C-alpha positions in Angstrom: -22.7 -10.5 -7.7 -23.2 -10.8 -11.5 -21.9 -7.3 -12.0 -18.8 -8.1 -10.0 -18.2 -11.3 -12.1 -18.7 -9.3 -15.3 -16.2 -6.6 -14.1 -13.7 -9.3 -13.1 -14.0 -10.9 -16.5 -13.3 -7.5 -18.1 -10.3 -6.9 -15.8 -8.9 -10.3 -16.8 -9.2 -9.5 -20.4 -7.0 -6.4 -20.1 -4.5 -8.2 -17.8 -4.2 -11.1 -20.3 -3.2 -8.5 -23.0 -0.5 -7.2 -20.7 -2.2 -3.9 -19.8 -2.1 -2.2 -16.4 -5.4 -1.8 -14.5 -6.5 -0.4 -11.2 -7.5 -3.0 -8.6 -9.1 -2.7 -5.1 -7.4 -4.2 -2.0 -8.3 -3.9 1.7 -5.2 -1.6 2.1 -5.1 0.8 -0.9 -5.8 0.5 -4.6 -3.1 -1.1 -6.7 -1.8 -0.6 -10.2 -1.7 -4.2 -11.4 -0.1 -6.1 -14.2 1.1 -9.6 -15.0 4.2 -10.2 -12.8 5.7 -12.7 -15.2 5.8 -10.4 -18.2 8.6 -7.8 -18.6 6.6 -5.6 -20.9 3.6 -5.5 -18.5 5.8 -4.7 -15.4 7.7 -2.0 -17.3 4.3 -0.2 -17.9 3.8 0.0 -14.1 7.1 1.8 -13.6 6.4 4.1 -16.5 2.9 5.0 -15.4 3.9 5.6 -11.8 7.2 7.4 -12.8 8.7 5.0 -10.3 12.5 4.5 -9.9 13.6 1.2 -11.3 15.5 0.3 -8.0 12.2 0.3 -6.1 10.9 -3.3 -6.1 7.2 -4.2 -6.4 4.9 -6.4 -4.3 3.4 -9.4 -6.0 0.0 -10.6 -5.1 -1.0 -14.3 -5.0 -4.3 -16.1 -4.6 -2.9 -18.9 -2.3 0.2 -20.5 -1.0 0.3 -23.2 -3.7 0.7 -20.5 -6.4 3.4 -18.9 -4.3 5.5 -22.1 -4.1 6.2 -21.8 -7.9 8.2 -18.7 -7.2 9.5 -18.6 -3.6 11.1 -20.7 -1.0 9.0 -20.7 2.2 10.2 -21.2 5.8 8.8 -21.8 9.3 8.4 -18.1 10.2 6.4 -17.5 7.0 4.1 -20.5 7.7 3.5 -19.1 11.3 2.6 -15.7 10.0 0.7 -16.9 6.9 -1.6 -19.1 9.1 -2.3 -16.2 11.5 -2.6 -13.2 9.2 -3.1 -14.1 5.6 -5.1 -13.1 3.7 -4.6 -9.6 5.0 -2.5 -6.5 5.3 0.9 -8.2 5.6 3.6 -8.5 3.0 6.4 -11.1 3.2 9.9 -10.8 1.7 11.0 -14.3 0.7 13.8 -16.0 -1.2 13.1 -16.2 -4.9 13.5 -19.5 -6.6 16.1 -19.8 -9.3 13.5 -21.1 -11.8 10.9 -18.5 -11.0 9.1 -16.8 -13.9 8.9 -13.4 -12.0 10.0 -10.5 -14.2 13.5 -9.2 -13.4 11.9 -5.7 -13.3 9.7 -6.7 -10.3 12.7 -7.4 -8.1 15.3 -5.1 -9.7 17.4 -8.3 -10.3 17.4 -9.1 -6.5 17.2 -12.6 -5.2 14.2 -11.9 -3.0 10.5 -11.1 -3.6 7.9 -9.2 -1.7 4.6 -11.1 -1.7 1.1 -10.6 -0.3 -2.3 -12.4 -0.2 -5.0 -9.8 -0.4 -8.2 -10.1 1.6 -10.5 -8.0 -0.6 -13.1 -10.4 -2.1 -13.2 -8.9 -5.6 -9.4 -8.9 -5.9 -9.1 -12.4 -4.5 -11.7 -13.6 -7.1 -9.7 -11.9 -9.8 -6.5 -13.6 -8.8 -8.3 -16.9 -8.7 -9.2 -16.5 -12.4 -5.6 -15.9 -13.5 -2.7 -18.3 -14.2 -0.1 -15.7 -13.1 0.3 -13.5 -10.0 -0.1 -9.7 -10.2 2.5 -7.1 -9.5 0.5 -4.3 -7.9 2.1 -1.3 -6.2 -0.1 1.5 -4.9 -2.1 3.2 -7.7 -0.6 6.6 -7.5 2.2 8.7 -9.1 5.4 8.0 -7.1 5.8 10.1 -3.9 2.1 11.1 -4.1 -0.9 10.2 -1.9 -2.1 6.6 -2.3 -5.6 5.9 -3.7 -8.3 4.5 -1.5 -11.2 4.8 -4.0 -11.6 4.1 -7.7 -12.1 7.8 -8.3 -8.7 8.5 -6.7 -7.1 6.1 -9.3 -8.9 8.0 -12.1 -7.7 11.3 -10.7 -4.1 10.0 -10.7 -4.0 8.4 -14.2 -7.0 9.6 -16.2 -7.2 7.7 -19.4 -3.6 6.4 -19.2 -4.9 3.0 -17.8 -7.4 0.8 -19.6 -9.6 -0.1 -16.7 -10.3 0.3 -13.0 -11.9 -2.5 -11.1 -14.1 -0.7 -8.6 -14.2 -2.4 -5.2 -15.5 0.5 -3.1 -13.5 2.3 -0.4 -10.5 0.4 1.0 -11.3 -1.0 4.5 -7.9 -0.3 6.1 -6.7 2.7 4.1 -2.9 2.4 4.5 -0.5 0.0 2.9 0.5 -3.4 4.3 3.1 -4.0 6.9 6.2 -5.6 5.3 8.3 -8.3 7.0 11.7 -9.5 5.7 11.9 -13.3 6.2 15.0 -14.0 4.2 17.2 -13.7 7.3 16.4 -12.8 10.9 12.8 -11.4 10.7 12.8 -7.6 10.4 10.1 -5.0 9.9 10.7 -3.1 6.6 7.5 -1.0 6.5 5.0 -0.1 9.2 1.5 -0.6 7.9 -2.0 -1.9 8.3 -1.1 -4.8 10.7 0.2 -3.7 14.1 3.7 -5.0 14.5 3.0 -6.0 18.1 0.7 -8.7 16.8 3.4 -10.0 14.4 6.0 -10.1 17.2 3.5 -12.0 19.5 2.9 -14.6 16.7 6.7 -15.1 16.3 7.5 -15.0 20.0 10.2 -12.4 19.9 10.8 -8.7 19.4 11.8 -7.6 15.9 14.2 -5.0 14.6 12.6 -2.2 12.5 14.5 -1.1 9.4 12.3 1.2 7.4 15.0 3.4 5.9 17.7 1.1 4.6 20.4 2.1 2.1 19.4 -0.8 -0.2 15.7 -1.2 -0.9 14.4 -4.8 -1.0 10.7 -3.7 -0.5 8.6 -0.6 -1.3 7.6 2.2 1.1 11.1 2.9 2.2 11.8 6.2 0.3 12.5 9.3 2.2 9.7 11.3 0.4 6.5 9.4 0.0 2.7 9.6 0.5 2.8 13.4 -0.2 -0.1 15.7 -1.2 2.5 17.9 -2.8 2.3 20.8 -0.3 4.3 21.4 2.9 3.2 19.4 6.0 4.0 19.9 9.7 3.6 17.4 12.4 2.9 17.6 16.2 1.2 21.0 15.9 -0.9 22.5 18.6 -1.9 25.7 16.8 -2.1 26.0 13.0 -1.0 29.1 11.1 -3.5 31.3 9.3 -4.9 29.7 6.2 -3.3 26.4 7.0 -5.4 23.2 6.9 -5.4 21.5 10.4 -5.7 17.7 10.7 -7.0 16.4 14.0 -8.0 13.1 15.5 -10.6 14.3 18.0 -13.6 16.7 17.4 -13.2 20.2 18.7 -16.0 22.8 19.4 -15.3 24.9 16.3 -16.9 25.4 13.0 -13.7 26.4 11.2 -13.7 24.9 7.7 -9.9 24.6 7.8 -10.2 21.8 10.5 -10.2 18.3 9.1 -11.0 15.3 11.3 -9.5 11.8 10.7 -11.8 10.5 13.5 -14.2 12.0 15.9 -13.1 10.0 19.0 -9.3 9.3 18.5 -10.0 5.9 16.9 -6.6 5.1 15.2 -8.1 2.4 12.9 -10.6 5.0 11.6 -7.9 7.6 11.4 -5.7 5.3 9.2 -8.7 4.6 7.0 -9.4 8.3 6.4 -5.8 9.6 6.2 -5.2 9.6 2.5 -8.7 10.8 1.6 -8.2 13.7 4.0 -4.8 14.6 2.5 -6.3 14.4 -1.0 -9.3 16.5 -0.1 -7.1 19.3 1.5 -4.9 19.4 -1.6 -8.0 19.6 -3.9 -9.6 22.4 -1.9 -6.5 24.5 -2.6 -4.8 24.7 0.7 -1.1 25.6 0.5 0.1 23.9 3.6 -1.0 21.3 6.3 -0.6 21.1 10.0 -1.3 17.9 11.9 -1.8 17.6 15.6 0.2 15.0 17.5 -0.9 11.4 16.7 -0.5 8.8 19.5 2.5 6.6 18.5 0.7 3.3 19.4 -1.0 0.7 17.3 -1.8 2.0 13.8 -0.7 5.4 15.0 2.9 4.3 14.3 2.0 3.6 10.7 0.1 6.9 10.4 3.1 8.8 11.8 5.4 7.0 9.4 3.3 8.2 6.5 3.1 11.7 7.8 6.9 11.9 8.4 7.6 10.9 4.8 5.0 13.3 3.5 6.6 16.1 5.5 9.8 15.7 3.4 8.2 17.6 0.5 
């Protein structure tokens, strides 16, 4: 506990000086900076090589801190009470007097916000008098980081500090819901959308590839290991890495398992580590067997589809 407090104190020191740092969340690691400071937010975009029209998610400790920046509504309250803190991001109307950097929103009148569940990150946010903009800690279009060493692999010495919180529990990004109009799913993620729909009491439209981005995770190419990837494959090509969700009776080293018994939660948690491992072992292409399109399988398939656009 003492070491965590010491590390949080160190993280705060760098954030207060407007540096970017790596932070753990229950979904994936984030590249965090003061969401109120233009100079700090611009560093996120530069480090990630992120297009300026791709807005960021801002992380808050609690609802009281959020009220300084956003207007809240009944649908938000319903979902917040049910799922936050946790792997859900809300797009809300930005208040006119908000201090949020214009670079966070790309001058839009809405803001994507989240309340992380990871204990270390929550404790860090509690120590700050500003929220943190924190997109995934990876170079844009590349595989997200789920361990501190992944962040180091992505950025090396370009960032001042990585707050190590172990391996991310969920392993894929948050589900994003637009609440500025009729509730709509903008990104599939770590919270099954059927649970969100049940909480609201109606079926929602899914708009994960809009022409105008108001939330992250909507780019055509994303989450890519940087090599070709094929989906719904029954038989891989020679020298092709093969990703499966159920153990087979084979000792082939080119077979990589997301889970031994088709557990989709476990598969989601292991997806990015698996993609990163395959790339680091020198494979030139990846085949993936059919992933059931149910529960978190929908989010896994979304990530694989975007990765396949390489």
